[in-house]
C-alpha positions in Angstrom: 16.8 37.1 32.2 16.9 33.5 33.2 20.1 31.6 32.5 19.7 28.2 30.8 22.1 25.3 31.2 22.6 22.7 28.5 22.6 19.0 29.2 22.9 17.0 26.1 20.3 17.9 23.5 17.9 19.3 26.1 18.0 22.7 27.8 16.9 23.3 31.4 16.1 26.5 33.1 18.3 27.5 36.0 18.2 30.5 38.3 20.7 33.2 37.3 21.8 35.1 40.3 21.4 33.7 43.8 19.3 31.2 45.7 17.8 34.1 47.7 15.1 36.6 47.0 15.7 40.4 47.0 14.5 40.4 50.7 16.8 37.5 51.6 14.5 34.5 51.7 14.8 31.2 49.9 14.1 31.7 46.2 11.3 29.5 44.9 11.9 27.5 41.7 8.4 28.3 40.4 9.2 32.1 40.3 10.1 32.2 36.6 6.8 30.5 35.8 4.9 33.3 37.6 6.8 36.0 35.7 6.1 34.2 32.4 2.4 34.1 33.2 2.2 37.7 34.1 3.8 38.6 30.8 0.8 37.5 28.8 -2.1 36.8 31.2 -4.4 39.3 32.9 -4.7 37.6 36.2 -2.3 35.1 37.7 -3.4 33.0 40.6 -0.8 31.5 43.0 -2.5 28.8 44.9 -1.4 26.3 47.6 -1.9 25.2 51.1 -1.6 27.7 53.9 1.9 28.3 55.1 3.7 27.0 52.0 5.1 30.5 51.2 2.6 32.1 48.9 2.8 35.5 50.6 6.6 35.5 50.5 6.5 34.5 46.8 4.0 37.3 46.1 6.2 39.8 47.9 9.2 38.6 45.8 7.3 39.1 42.6 6.2 42.6 43.6 9.8 43.5 44.5 11.1 42.2 41.2 8.3 43.6 39.0 7.1 46.6 40.9 3.6 46.9 42.3 1.6 46.8 45.5 0.8 43.8 47.8 -2.3 43.8 50.0 -3.1 40.9 52.2 -6.7 40.0 53.2 -5.4 38.4 56.4 -5.5 42.0 57.6 -9.0 42.6 58.9 -9.3 46.2 57.7 -8.2 45.2 54.2 -10.7 42.4 54.1 -13.6 44.6 55.3 -12.7 47.2 52.7 -12.5 44.6 49.9 -15.9 43.2 50.9 -17.5 46.7 51.2 -16.2 48.1 48.0 -14.7 45.4 45.8 -14.6 47.5 42.6 -12.9 50.3 44.3 -10.5 47.9 46.0 -9.3 46.3 42.7 -9.0 49.8 41.1 -6.1 50.8 43.4 -2.6 51.0 41.9 -4.2 51.2 38.4 -1.6 50.9 35.6 0.7 48.7 37.7 0.6 45.3 39.4 -1.7 44.7 42.2 -1.1 41.6 44.3 -3.9 40.5 46.6 -3.0 37.8 49.2 -5.5 35.3 50.4 -8.2 36.4 48.0 -10.7 33.7 49.1 -11.3 35.8 52.2 -13.3 38.3 50.1 -15.2 36.3 47.5 -16.9 39.4 46.0 -13.5 40.4 44.6 -13.7 37.7 42.0 -16.5 39.4 40.1 -14.8 42.8 40.5 -11.6 41.3 39.1 -13.5 40.0 36.1 -15.0 43.4 35.3 -11.7 45.1 35.7 -9.8 42.9 33.3 -12.7 42.9 30.8 -12.5 46.7 30.7 -8.7 46.7 30.5 -7.3 43.4 29.1 -3.6 44.4 29.6 -1.5 41.4 30.9 0.1 41.4 34.3 -2.6 43.5 36.1 -3.3 41.2 39.0 -1.5 38.6 41.0 -3.8 36.9 43.5 -3.0 34.2 46.0 -5.3 31.8 47.8 -5.1 29.0 50.3 -7.8 27.2 48.4 -8.3 26.1 44.8 -10.5 28.9 43.6 -11.4 27.0 40.5 -13.3 24.5 42.7 -15.6 27.4 43.7 -18.5 27.9 41.3 -18.3 31.8 41.2 -14.6 31.7 40.4 -15.0 29.1 37.7 -17.5 31.4 35.9 -15.7 34.7 36.4 -12.0 33.7 35.8 -12.4 31.3 32.9 -10.2 32.5 30.0 -8.9 35.4 32.1 -6.5 33.8 34.6 -3.7 31.3 34.8 -3.1 29.1 37.9 0.4 28.5 39.3 0.4 26.0 42.2 2.9 26.4 45.0 3.7 23.5 47.3 6.0 23.2 50.3 9.8 23.6 49.9 11.3 21.0 47.6 14.5 19.2 48.5 16.3 21.1 45.8 15.0 24.5 47.1 16.3 23.6 50.5 19.7 22.9 49.0 19.6 26.1 46.9 19.2 24.5 43.4 16.5 24.0 40.8 15.8 20.3 40.2 15.6 19.0 36.6 15.0 15.3 37.2 11.7 15.2 35.2 13.4 16.8 32.2 16.4 14.6 32.5 14.3 11.5 32.7 12.5 12.4 29.5 15.7 13.4 27.7 16.6 9.7 27.3 20.0 10.1 28.9 21.5 7.5 31.2 21.0 7.6 34.9 24.2 5.7 35.8 27.2 7.1 37.6 25.3 8.8 40.4 26.4 8.0 44.0 24.7 9.0 47.2 25.9 9.1 50.8 22.3 9.2 52.1 20.9 6.2 54.0 17.3 4.9 54.5 17.2 6.7 57.8 18.2 10.0 56.1 15.4 9.7 53.6 12.9 8.9 56.3 14.0 12.0 58.2 13.5 14.2 55.2 10.0 12.6 54.5 9.0 13.1 58.1 10.2 16.7 58.1 8.1 17.7 55.1 8.3 21.0 53.3 6.4 23.6 55.3 8.9 26.4 55.9 7.8 27.2 59.4 7.6 23.6 60.5 11.2 23.0 59.3 12.4 25.8 61.6 11.0 23.9 64.6 13.0 21.4 66.6 12.3 17.7 65.7 9.8 16.1 68.1 7.4 17.9 70.4 7.8 21.4 68.9 7.3 20.4 65.3 4.4 18.1 66.3 2.8 21.1 68.1 3.1 23.2 64.9 1.3 20.5 62.8 -1.5 20.2 65.4 -2.1 23.9 65.5 -1.9 24.1 61.7 -4.7 21.6 61.3 -6.8 23.3 64.0 -6.5 26.7 62.2 -7.4 25.2 58.9 -10.6 23.8 60.3 -11.5 26.9 62.2 -10.8 29.4 59.4 -9.9 28.3 55.8 -12.4 25.4 55.7 -15.1 27.7 56.9 -14.2 30.2 54.2 -14.6 27.9 51.3 -17.1 25.3 52.4 -20.7 25.0 53.7 -20.2 21.4 54.8 -21.8 20.6 58.2 -19.2 18.2 59.7 -16.0 20.3 59.4 -15.1 19.3 62.9 -14.5 15.8 61.7 -12.0 16.9 59.0 -8.9 16.2 61.1 -10.1 12.6 61.8 -10.7 12.1 58.0 -7.3 13.5 57.2 -5.7 11.2 59.7 -7.3 8.2 58.1 -6.1 9.3 54.7 -2.6 9.7 56.2 -2.7 6.2 57.5 -3.5 5.0 54.0 -1.0 7.4 52.4 -0.2 6.8 48.7 -2.6 3.9 48.5 -5.6 3.4 46.3 -8.7 5.2 47.4 -11.5 2.8 48.5 -14.3 5.1 49.4 -16.5 2.5 51.2 -13.7 1.5 53.5 -12.6 5.1 54.2 -16.2 6.2 54.9 -16.8 3.2 57.3 -13.7 4.0 59.3 -14.5 7.8 59.4 -18.1 7.1 60.4 -19.3 9.1 57.4 -22.0 7.8 55.1 -20.3 6.8 51.8 -22.6 9.0 49.7 -21.6 12.1 51.7 -17.8 11.4 51.7 -16.9 12.8 48.2 -17.5 16.5 49.1 -15.2 16.2 52.2 -12.5 14.6 50.0 -12.8 17.4 47.5 -12.5 19.9 50.4 -9.1 18.3 51.4 -8.0 18.7 47.8 -9.4 22.3 47.6 -7.3 23.2 50.6 -4.2 21.6 49.0 -3.8 19.0 51.7 -4.2 16.0 49.5 -3.7 15.1 45.9 -5.1 12.3 43.7 -2.9 10.2 41.4 -5.3 8.8 38.8 -5.1 5.3 37.6 -3.4 5.0 34.2 -5.1 3.0 31.5 -4.0 2.3 28.0 -4.2 -0.6 25.6 -1.7 -2.4 27.9 -4.6 -4.1 29.7 -8.3 -3.9 29.8 -7.9 -5.0 33.5 -6.2 -1.7 34.5 -7.6 -0.4 37.8 -9.1 3.1 37.5 -9.2 3.9 41.2 -6.9 6.8 42.1 -4.3 6.8 44.8 -4.8 9.4 47.5 -1.8 11.0 49.3 -1.1 14.0 51.5 0.9 16.6 49.6 3.2 17.0 52.6 4.7 13.8 54.1 5.7 15.7 57.2 2.1 16.4 58.0 1.2 12.8 57.1 3.8 11.4 59.6 2.6 13.8 62.3 -1.0 12.8 61.9 -0.2 9.1 62.3 2.3 9.9 65.1 5.3 8.2 63.4 8.9 9.4 63.4 11.8 8.5 61.2 12.8 6.0 63.8 9.3 4.6 64.1 9.3 4.0 60.3 12.7 2.3 60.6 13.5 -1.4 60.5 12.1 -1.9 64.1 8.8 -0.2 63.2 5.9 -1.0 60.9 7.4 -1.6 57.4 4.3 -0.2 55.8 5.0 3.2 57.2 8.3 3.5 55.4 7.0 2.3 52.1 4.0 4.7 52.2 6.0 7.6 53.4 8.7 7.3 50.8 6.3 6.7 47.9 4.3 9.8 49.1 7.6 11.7 49.4 8.7 10.9 45.9 5.2 11.7 44.5 5.3 15.0 46.3 8.7 15.9 45.0 7.7 15.1 41.4 4.5 17.1 41.8 6.6 20.1 42.7 9.0 19.7 39.9 6.2 19.3 37.3 5.4 22.9 38.1 8.6 24.2 36.6 9.9 21.4 34.3 10.2 22.1 30.6 8.4 18.8 29.9 4.7 18.9 30.5 3.6 15.6 32.0 0.7 14.2 34.0 1.3 11.8 36.9 -0.5 8.5 37.2 -0.2 5.1 38.8 -0.7 1.8 37.1 -2.1 -1.5 38.4 -3.5 -4.5 36.6 -6.2 -6.5 38.5 -4.1 -9.6 38.1 -1.1 -8.1 39.9 1.3 -6.0 37.8 1.7 -2.5 39.2 3.9 0.6 38.7 3.9 3.1 41.5 4.1 6.3 39.4 3.8 6.9 35.7 4.6 10.2 33.9 3.0 10.7 30.5 3.6 13.7 28.2 0.9 15.0 25.8 2.7 13.4 22.9 2.4 10.0 24.5 5.9 9.4 25.9 6.0 7.6 29.2 8.4 7.3 32.1 7.7 4.9 34.9 8.9 4.9 38.5 9.0 2.3 41.3 9.8 3.4 44.8 11.5 1.0 47.2 12.3 1.6 50.8 15.1 -1.0 50.7 18.7 -0.4 49.5 19.0 -3.3 47.1 17.2 -3.9 43.8 16.3 -7.3 42.4 14.8 -8.4 39.1 11.4 -8.6 40.8 11.6 -4.8 41.5 12.2 -4.0 37.8 10.0 -6.7 36.3 6.9 -4.5 35.5 9.0 -1.7 34.2 10.5 -4.1 31.7 7.0 -5.4 30.8 5.8 -1.8 30.3 8.8 -1.1 28.0 8.1 -4.1 25.8 4.4 -3.2 25.5 4.9 0.5 24.8 8.0 0.2 22.5 9.4 3.6 21.6 6.8 5.4 23.7 8.6 4.1 26.8 11.4 6.6 27.5 12.7 5.4 30.9 11.9 3.3 33.9 13.7 3.7 37.2 13.5 2.1 40.6 14.3 4.7 43.2 15.8 3.1 46.3 17.6 4.0 49.5 20.9 2.6 48.4 23.9 4.5 47.2 24.6 3.7 43.5 22.8 4.2 40.2 23.1 1.3 37.8 21.7 0.3 34.5 19.5 -2.8 34.8 18.5 -3.3 31.1 17.5 -1.2 28.1 16.0 2.1 29.3 15.6 0.6 32.8 17.7 1.8 35.8 18.0 1.7 39.5 19.1 4.9 41.3 19.1 6.4 44.8 16.1 8.6 45.7 18.5 11.5 46.0 18.8 11.7 42.2 15.4 13.5 42.3 17.1 16.7 43.6 20.7 16.3 42.5 20.0 15.9 38.8 
């Protein structure tokens, strides 16, 4: 059973027992979501980048639920799955079968479809993949209506602190954000952004050892995972493309400029960008357009899901992004960092919201916009500085006036220490409020 804590008129899910799994690892905040999906869905897919903890999460679910876990990183298991996919998925019949890195044996997808069509009982299969299987044509056809996807990202700041963040739910609850104080400085936030959320990278010493981990990580992706899911011819150029994206982190995607810098014809760029998303290295933040303005820009922002990887690719440290360094590095890293933390929280928040950005061609812009299916909106500006002026909150106030009651909250997240009310439904708060609320 999952304990729930009350905060005003909203309720938020909390973990009941400890912050560790039965085997002693960090407990992931998305775990209840996986259990909920297995209770009523035949196949549950846990997807995310390599090395974010999918295997560990699958092992936790098997320990808590009972079942068998088989990994296709094991060569013998992979060969067996490819040779006899129907026999492979029939093992452990009547209980949960967890298959790790299922993209390594594509023929299993059809076998899974047949197995759950013959026996539609929920909770039969938990599969993990280091690629978005729904981007693969065979999986789209076979898993439609039979599977639910749960996306796992790197460790969130709350998970590292042993708590489940509820900032998204709190933001939409309409409660005040004032009264919060933080001891963190701009340098502290940049250190967290440059560290990222890959569990193994976080265990490395800052500097040369962590940089080596990121270099090897990208090399292994190109040599193995990209080959597994893509027939593209220029995979060796993927690291260069990813580095160029990192240099533009959390900015609008201008394909012609990116293609020119990458030396890739503009008309052949889209499949490579899709591959980066399929491998859960990047995410797009669509342009938000409403009746606010017919001049709203529709181009998405493109960002790396892990700012530690982004910082490593452009060879910038927390010090290098500091006051003596390029100011653009700090702004892009921190906006990408906030977007990444929100993306993680949206996986377990009670509120279902989609993340956008907003920019009017004439200048007004809001870094991040969260919108619920019923049309409520929360808007977020990210500032690398520690002080907030009326200029920083101007477009939040304009959005509030235009949207009326649909506008729930606007907040400028900054590197200062105090949360204050600026005006009706508009606040300024330290970035730390993301994982301490």
